[in-house]
Rosetta silent file (secondary structure, phi, psi, omega in degrees, C-alpha in Angstrom):
SEQUENCE: MAATVQVKRGTASALATANPTPAAGEIVWESDTNKLKVGDGTTAYSSLPYISTGGGSGSSYGSQLLFS
SCORE:     score description
SCORE:     0.000 S_00000001
   1 L     0.000  129.394  178.618 -132.515  -47.005  -60.584 S_00000001
   2 L   -87.950  145.759 -176.972 -131.643  -45.753  -57.114 S_00000001
   3 L   -92.139  152.090  179.419 -128.447  -46.537  -55.505 S_00000001
   4 L  -118.267  130.975  177.264 -128.183  -48.013  -51.975 S_00000001
   5 L  -117.584  129.208  179.627 -125.423  -47.246  -49.571 S_00000001
   6 L  -107.245  138.521  179.825 -124.860  -49.463  -46.501 S_00000001
   7 L  -113.516  134.262  172.674 -123.007  -48.142  -43.477 S_00000001
   8 E   -65.311  137.239 -178.155 -121.341  -50.445  -41.010 S_00000001
   9 E  -152.376  158.427  179.273 -122.981  -49.835  -37.620 S_00000001
  10 E   174.455  175.877  175.490 -123.152  -51.039  -34.038 S_00000001
  11 L   -73.190  157.210  177.359 -122.907  -49.677  -30.486 S_00000001
  12 H   -53.126  -45.048 -179.272 -119.709  -48.027  -29.387 S_00000001
  13 H   -68.631  -37.191  179.342 -118.922  -50.870  -27.093 S_00000001
  14 H   -67.275  -42.912  176.947 -119.629  -53.602  -29.681 S_00000001
  15 H   -64.904  -40.159  179.525 -117.429  -51.797  -32.230 S_00000001
  16 H   -69.170  -34.269  178.511 -114.652  -51.338  -29.761 S_00000001
  17 H   -70.170  -47.697 -179.511 -114.773  -55.005  -28.806 S_00000001
  18 H   -70.594  -33.597  175.371 -114.768  -56.210  -32.370 S_00000001
  19 L    45.428   52.464  177.397 -112.162  -53.464  -33.394 S_00000001
  20 L   -67.284  172.923  174.081 -112.498  -53.989  -37.181 S_00000001
  21 L  -118.503  104.681 -178.077 -110.312  -52.306  -39.758 S_00000001
  22 L   -68.711  147.357  177.380 -112.817  -50.559  -42.050 S_00000001
  23 L   -62.212  163.807 -178.682 -112.049  -50.414  -45.753 S_00000001
  24 L   -67.126  123.998 -175.217 -110.814  -47.168  -47.152 S_00000001
  25 L    87.375   -8.942  178.761 -113.832  -44.841  -47.327 S_00000001
  26 L   -69.778  130.852  178.995 -116.058  -47.117  -45.342 S_00000001
  27 E   -92.279  136.166  177.524 -118.317  -45.317  -42.935 S_00000001
  28 E  -124.434  126.799 -177.151 -118.956  -46.733  -39.457 S_00000001
  29 E  -111.979  125.437  179.271 -121.749  -45.365  -37.342 S_00000001
  30 E   -89.095  111.135 -172.108 -121.994  -45.762  -33.581 S_00000001
  31 L   -67.195  -26.507 -176.714 -125.791  -46.155  -33.091 S_00000001
  32 L   -95.644  -10.537  174.811 -125.843  -45.233  -29.428 S_00000001
  33 L  -110.079  -14.934  179.711 -123.584  -42.182  -29.690 S_00000001
  34 L    64.065   30.688  177.667 -124.553  -41.035  -33.213 S_00000001
  35 E  -102.216  158.185 -179.047 -120.798  -40.554  -34.034 S_00000001
  36 E  -127.209  144.777  166.521 -119.105  -41.530  -37.300 S_00000001
  37 E  -127.132  157.488  178.728 -115.629  -42.789  -38.244 S_00000001
  38 E  -126.281  125.815  178.462 -114.301  -43.378  -41.743 S_00000001
  39 L   -68.390  151.662  173.886 -111.902  -46.224  -42.564 S_00000001
  40 L  -113.392    1.967 -178.211 -108.578  -45.766  -44.285 S_00000001
  41 L    88.319  -14.675 -176.757 -108.047  -49.481  -44.989 S_00000001
  42 L  -127.971  -22.979 -173.492 -105.180  -49.919  -42.607 S_00000001
  43 L   -98.440  135.833 -177.988 -106.147  -48.445  -39.218 S_00000001
  44 L   -70.777  152.834 -176.606 -108.257  -50.440  -36.617 S_00000001
  45 H   -48.349  -46.803 -176.629 -111.470  -48.915  -35.567 S_00000001
  46 H   -65.017  -22.525  178.847 -110.413  -47.911  -32.086 S_00000001
  47 H   -94.105   -7.668  178.778 -107.522  -45.851  -33.495 S_00000001
  48 L   -73.667  142.723  176.878 -109.611  -43.944  -36.125 S_00000001
  49 L   -87.093  158.817  173.729 -110.614  -40.415  -35.169 S_00000001
  50 E   -68.415  140.594  174.383 -114.309  -39.334  -35.180 S_00000001
  51 L   -75.199  156.340 -175.520 -115.260  -37.174  -38.164 S_00000001
  52 L  -127.286  149.321  171.860 -116.107  -33.515  -37.546 S_00000001
  53 L   -96.706   10.886  171.638 -118.206  -31.095  -39.471 S_00000001
  54 L   101.998   -0.449 -176.569 -115.792  -28.334  -38.633 S_00000001
  55 L   -90.618   -8.416 -173.547 -117.486  -26.868  -35.537 S_00000001
  56 L  -162.998 -154.751  179.571 -115.207  -28.239  -32.888 S_00000001
  57 L   -81.531  160.929 -178.699 -112.402  -30.712  -32.151 S_00000001
  58 L   141.141 -162.229 -173.216 -112.115  -33.914  -34.048 S_00000001
  59 L   -73.219  150.160  177.813 -110.784  -35.081  -37.298 S_00000001
  60 L   -91.733    4.924 -175.910 -109.803  -32.598  -40.008 S_00000001
  61 L  -107.632   16.299  175.748 -111.082  -34.609  -42.886 S_00000001
  62 H   -56.311  -44.056 -177.411 -114.809  -34.064  -42.391 S_00000001
  63 H   -71.934  -27.986 -179.929 -114.954  -31.621  -45.344 S_00000001
  64 H   -69.534  -24.198 -179.826 -112.975  -33.988  -47.567 S_00000001
  65 H   -74.588  -29.427 -176.445 -115.763  -36.518  -47.142 S_00000001
  66 H   -77.674  -30.104 -170.767 -118.311  -34.060  -48.510 S_00000001
  67 H  -118.938    4.670 -177.463 -116.267  -33.023  -51.583 S_00000001
  68 L   -91.749    0.000    0.000 -114.043  -35.952  -52.537 S_00000001
């Protein structure tokens, strides 16, 4: 049986307007910018950093997402 993972998604402006607080580990995808943020369960969306794959500026926890 295959598992299904759902990702919260929306345009950057819609997410900024709603400003949800994603659950810890919840991935949120900006469909118009193709950027990701990951919730910590307490920080509102607009205050979360974008994740980074290590190639430039951004959050330092991109590698933790891959291996945790």
